[in-house]
Each structure stands twice: as structure tokens, then as C-alpha cells.
LUMDO-363512 format. One record per residue (C-alpha): y, z, x. Coordinates in steps of 0.25 Angstrom, whole numbers, plus 5000, padded with zeros to 4 digits. Layout:
REM residues N
     yy     zz     xx
      Y      Z      X
...
REM end
This chain:
REM residues 383
     yy     zz     xx
   5389   5503   5419
   5388   5496   5432
   5395   5504   5442
   5394   5494   5454
   5405   5485   5447
   5419   5487   5444
   5429   5479   5437
   5444   5475   5438
   5452   5469   5426
   5463   5460   5429
   5474   5454   5420
   5480   5445   5430
   5474   5434   5439
   5482   5438   5451
   5475   5451   5451
   5461   5445   5452
   5453   5447   5465
   5454   5435   5475
   5440   5432   5474
   5439   5430   5459
   5437   5415   5459
   5425   5417   5468
   5417   5422   5456
   5424   5412   5447
   5420   5400   5455
   5410   5395   5444
   5419   5397   5432
   5433   5392   5432
   5436   5400   5420
   5435   5413   5428
   5444   5408   5440
   5457   5414   5443
   5464   5400   5440
   5458   5400   5426
   5461   5415   5423
   5476   5412   5427
   5476   5401   5416
   5472   5413   5406
   5483   5422   5413
   5494   5412   5410
   5490   5405   5398
   5480   5413   5390
   5481   5413   5375
   5492   5423   5371
   5482   5432   5364
   5473   5433   5376
   5473   5443   5388
   5464   5440   5400
   5458   5450   5409
   5451   5447   5422
   5439   5456   5427
   5434   5457   5441
   5420   5464   5443
   5419   5471   5457
   5408   5477   5465
   5416   5486   5474
   5427   5476   5479
   5419   5464   5477
   5422   5455   5465
   5409   5452   5457
   5413   5447   5444
   5425   5441   5436
   5428   5440   5422
   5438   5437   5411
   5442   5444   5398
   5451   5439   5387
   5457   5448   5377
   5461   5441   5364
   5470   5447   5353
   5467   5438   5341
   5477   5445   5333
   5487   5436   5341
   5481   5423   5337
   5488   5417   5325
   5477   5408   5320
   5462   5409   5324
   5461   5395   5319
   5465   5386   5307
   5453   5378   5304
   5446   5387   5295
   5453   5394   5284
   5442   5400   5276
   5442   5415   5271
   5432   5419   5281
   5440   5413   5292
   5452   5420   5288
   5445   5433   5286
   5439   5432   5299
   5452   5430   5306
   5459   5442   5299
   5447   5451   5303
   5447   5445   5317
   5462   5447   5319
   5462   5461   5314
   5449   5467   5319
   5444   5459   5330
   5456   5453   5336
   5457   5459   5350
   5445   5453   5358
   5441   5455   5372
   5433   5443   5378
   5425   5445   5391
   5426   5430   5394
   5435   5418   5390
   5438   5416   5375
   5444   5403   5379
   5431   5397   5384
   5417   5395   5381
   5406   5400   5391
   5404   5412   5401
   5418   5413   5407
   5419   5428   5406
   5414   5432   5420
   5408   5428   5433
   5400   5437   5442
   5396   5437   5456
   5381   5433   5459
   5378   5448   5463
   5384   5453   5450
   5373   5454   5439
   5379   5449   5426
   5376   5462   5418
   5383   5470   5429
   5395   5461   5428
   5395   5462   5413
   5394   5477   5413
   5406   5477   5422
   5414   5468   5413
   5410   5476   5401
   5417   5488   5407
   5429   5479   5411
   5430   5474   5396
   5430   5489   5392
   5442   5491   5401
   5449   5479   5396
   5448   5484   5382
   5454   5498   5387
   5465   5491   5394
   5468   5482   5381
   5468   5495   5372
   5478   5501   5381
   5487   5489   5378
   5485   5491   5363
   5474   5480   5362
   5461   5486   5356
   5449   5476   5359
   5442   5473   5346
   5431   5464   5352
   5425   5462   5365
   5418   5448   5368
   5410   5443   5379
   5408   5428   5379
   5402   5417   5381
   5388   5419   5387
   5375   5410   5387
   5361   5415   5383
   5358   5419   5397
   5371   5426   5400
   5369   5435   5387
   5358   5443   5395
   5369   5448   5404
   5374   5456   5392
   5361   5464   5389
   5368   5477   5395
   5371   5490   5388
   5386   5487   5387
   5384   5476   5377
   5375   5483   5367
   5387   5484   5357
   5390   5469   5359
   5386   5458   5349
   5381   5446   5355
   5386   5434   5348
   5384   5419   5350
   5396   5409   5348
   5397   5394   5346
   5390   5388   5358
   5396   5382   5371
   5395   5367   5371
   5391   5363   5384
   5388   5348   5389
   5378   5347   5400
   5381   5334   5408
   5369   5327   5412
   5367   5324   5426
   5364   5310   5424
   5377   5307   5418
   5386   5302   5429
   5397   5296   5419
   5401   5297   5405
   5395   5284   5402
   5381   5291   5405
   5385   5301   5394
   5388   5291   5384
   5375   5283   5387
   5367   5296   5385
   5373   5298   5370
   5365   5294   5358
   5370   5282   5351
   5377   5291   5340
   5384   5299   5350
   5388   5287   5358
   5394   5281   5346
   5401   5293   5344
   5407   5292   5358
   5411   5278   5356
   5418   5281   5342
   5425   5292   5348
   5430   5284   5360
   5434   5273   5350
   5442   5283   5341
   5450   5288   5354
   5455   5274   5358
   5470   5275   5360
   5470   5289   5365
   5472   5291   5380
   5467   5303   5388
   5474   5309   5400
   5471   5320   5410
   5484   5328   5410
   5491   5334   5422
   5497   5348   5422
   5511   5341   5420
   5506   5334   5408
   5499   5346   5402
   5512   5353   5403
   5519   5341   5396
   5509   5341   5385
   5508   5356   5384
   5514   5357   5370
   5506   5345   5364
   5493   5350   5371
   5495   5364   5365
   5497   5358   5351
   5484   5350   5352
   5477   5362   5357
   5482   5370   5345
   5477   5359   5335
   5463   5361   5339
   5463   5377   5342
   5469   5380   5328
   5458   5371   5321
   5447   5380   5328
   5440   5390   5318
   5444   5402   5327
   5453   5404   5339
   5456   5417   5347
   5467   5411   5355
   5476   5399   5357
   5479   5394   5370
   5493   5396   5376
   5501   5383   5376
   5502   5383   5392
   5487   5385   5393
   5483   5371   5398
   5495   5370   5407
   5491   5383   5414
   5477   5378   5415
   5480   5366   5422
   5490   5373   5431
   5479   5383   5436
   5466   5375   5435
   5472   5361   5439
   5461   5350   5439
   5451   5359   5434
   5458   5359   5421
   5459   5345   5414
   5467   5342   5401
   5466   5329   5395
   5477   5323   5385
   5473   5313   5374
   5485   5304   5370
   5488   5295   5359
   5499   5287   5365
   5508   5297   5372
   5504   5308   5362
   5494   5319   5366
   5484   5320   5355
   5473   5329   5362
   5469   5336   5375
   5456   5341   5381
   5454   5350   5393
   5443   5352   5403
   5440   5362   5414
   5432   5360   5426
   5423   5372   5428
   5413   5369   5440
   5403   5359   5435
   5407   5361   5420
   5419   5355   5412
   5424   5365   5402
   5431   5359   5390
   5443   5368   5386
   5454   5367   5375
   5458   5354   5369
   5467   5349   5358
   5470   5337   5349
   5478   5331   5338
   5470   5332   5325
   5473   5318   5320
   5470   5312   5333
   5457   5320   5334
   5452   5314   5321
   5456   5300   5323
   5452   5299   5338
   5440   5308   5339
   5448   5315   5350
   5440   5328   5352
   5427   5320   5353
   5434   5311   5363
   5438   5323   5371
   5424   5328   5372
   5419   5314   5377
   5430   5314   5387
   5426   5328   5392
   5412   5324   5393
   5416   5311   5401
   5425   5319   5411
   5414   5329   5414
   5403   5319   5416
   5411   5310   5424
   5416   5321   5433
   5401   5326   5435
   5402   5340   5428
   5389   5347   5423
   5394   5352   5410
   5405   5352   5399
   5408   5365   5393
   5413   5361   5379
   5414   5375   5374
   5413   5379   5359
   5419   5372   5346
   5416   5358   5341
   5401   5360   5344
   5396   5348   5337
   5405   5338   5343
   5403   5343   5357
   5388   5342   5355
   5390   5328   5351
   5395   5324   5365
   5384   5332   5372
   5387   5347   5373
   5377   5357   5369
   5378   5371   5364
   5376   5383   5373
   5375   5396   5367
   5386   5406   5369
   5385   5421   5367
   5395   5433   5368
   5396   5448   5365
   5406   5455   5356
   5409   5469   5353
   5419   5475   5343
   5427   5487   5347
   5424   5493   5333
   5410   5499   5333
   5408   5496   5318
   5413   5482   5319
   5404   5480   5331
   5392   5483   5323
   5395   5471   5314
   5399   5462   5326
   5388   5452   5323
   5393   5450   5309
   5408   5450   5313
   5405   5440   5324
   5399   5430   5314
   5411   5432   5305
   5421   5429   5317
   5414   5418   5324
   5416   5405   5317
   5402   5398   5313
   5400   5384   5318
   5390   5375   5312
   5387   5362   5321
   5376   5352   5324
   5373   5350   5339
   5373   5335   5342
   5364   5329   5353
   5371   5316   5358
   5362   5312   5369
   5350   5303   5369
   5341   5313   5376
REM end
């Protein structure tokens, strides 16, 4: 135990220390404004805790935890209906449904914590380990026994931070990769990107744009997001319920609150067929990165207009034209994201079951719960 550091656990953003955002300046997903989004529009089965790490009275680290009660999720996803999937869902719901995440289960990447430069990562993680223990105790007093504790998502270099005694009982796992698009410095406009594509993928781009003729794209204001909120939520659910596995569903007001609290740093684009909203995509400005967020579409329009692929091209175009360095495309749809230029980055995590016997078999259990994805990486550029 590192006695030099203490921690405080907060359940409301108004309780956070005034200098919280000093440590969050490099990651929008740890700022007070973003945490307020979670506070007012988190999924109904999620409880958030905010953790401050202190050396005396000095704030040295900040972190986010999310407790999810998966027994409150009506459907984990409707795409797969095989017996293994149904069995997995029953087992998960009854024996592993109370999950404490140190990190953000709504995002991909290391959005769990940020430390001051003079706080060694191992010392910070040791303190967060104690904070997680305390959160589990607090939840247990409320009748919520934690089944699983999960720390996510870390790259290969960050994994070394967890080579400490506290994590001997944890199983290190690898998830689907985070798809990241590194924008070349010599691309000044989207036309430069298109020119860099191999003929096969340039033809794919032209075909997608041809298919989408007749659709219009519009950046929606807060008032417009409020107006289209029911339609946006319906389109989101169309995509979410077709996923192989879901641990939450967004609250209907989520995008409205996001726009209210993040302003111009949160962008929502509507896709229209005439006056009918048939799809939407979202982007978040995060320093020199653009993070893609949730999207939705009408299934028929998606098939006929190649809408999803066109959304990816539009995200790429915005990021290049606005001089961003990277696009964080996150997980899912790995192959199509690689076809527009994203590359996989390994993502690791650590998981422990509260039942010692179950924890001994965590390597097998994890393979049972984590949906397998077989995909082929594409290489769309000339060099």
C-alpha cells in the first residue's frame, strides 16, 4: 500500500475539487462537463463514481468508475440467437451481472484516469485499487454485490503499470482492437486522401458517393437535436439492438444533454431523405483527436444508400479538412473501418470475479462471454 496517497470518492460533479479540469486538460472524457453528461443522462443501469487521488491536500489524480447492473438490461442484443448466445446471456445475467468498471464502458481507449506528472502510474493505480475496494463496499451496503471488477482499455505499454501485487488475482484479457486512423501530415484536404487510395478503394468511394445521391447531410443545432430527439433515439436503437452484445442502452436525452454541456465540441450530423431523418452520426473534438461516438440509421436506407460507409467518409473528410491528427473509430465494424484507412491498435484489460472459484476459471469464462470477431484487415492506400 502506498501511504503517501489518499483518495476521495464523489457521486456528484458539484462535489469535485475546483482544479479537477487541470488534470483533465488532455482528455475531454475526464472533464467536469463530460462527467456532467453522465450525471444527467447515463444509461438507467449505470451508476458513476468520480475518484480524486491526493497527496496531502494536493490533487494528483482523477478517475472515473461505472457500476453496471446488467440484470436491468432487457436485451443484450438481438442479432445472434444461437443457443450458445442465449446460454451466455442467462449465465451473465444471473452470475456476472453486477460489474464495476474502472474506466468508461461507453468508450474505447484509456479514459479511466489521468495522473499528475509527479504521480507514478503504479502508485496511482495502487490508490485506485483501494478506491475500487471501497466503492464495492459502499455498493454492498446498498444491496449491490459486485460480481466482476474490470479495468479497461490499455495499450501494450500501459499494461506494464499493472505489474504490481494487487493485480496478481486478475486475468489480463485482450478485446477487439481500437480502430485508429492516423492522418498523414501531407494530407491538407480530403482530396489528398482520395488521391492516396488504391484504385479498388477509390472505386469503392465513388460507388458509395453515387449510391448516396439524393441524401442531404446537416449539422444539427441544439434546438434541432431536441426537435429530432425521438427519431434520433429510434435510429440509435436500430443499430444498438443489432449488436452482438450490449451492456447498456443510451438514455433518450443523452445527445441533447451532450450538446448542452459540450457545445461545439460535440457534433451531431443528420442525414435526410427529403425531410425524413434516416441516419445520424456524432463526433467529439478531443484535443488533436476526433473521437467517433454513437450513430444510427434506417436499415433499408443503409442497404440502399451505403449510408454507414458514407458516414465514415464524412468523418474522415471533416477530420482531414479541420487538421486533426487522428480519428478514433473505436470497436465494431473492424473490416469496413480498415477499408477507409483505420488500423487496429491492441487493447487490453484486467478482470476479476468476486467468487474465488469462478475467478480461477476466468480465462475460460472470458472467452465464453466475449463475442469472437473474425475479420480481414484492408490496406486501402498506395503505399
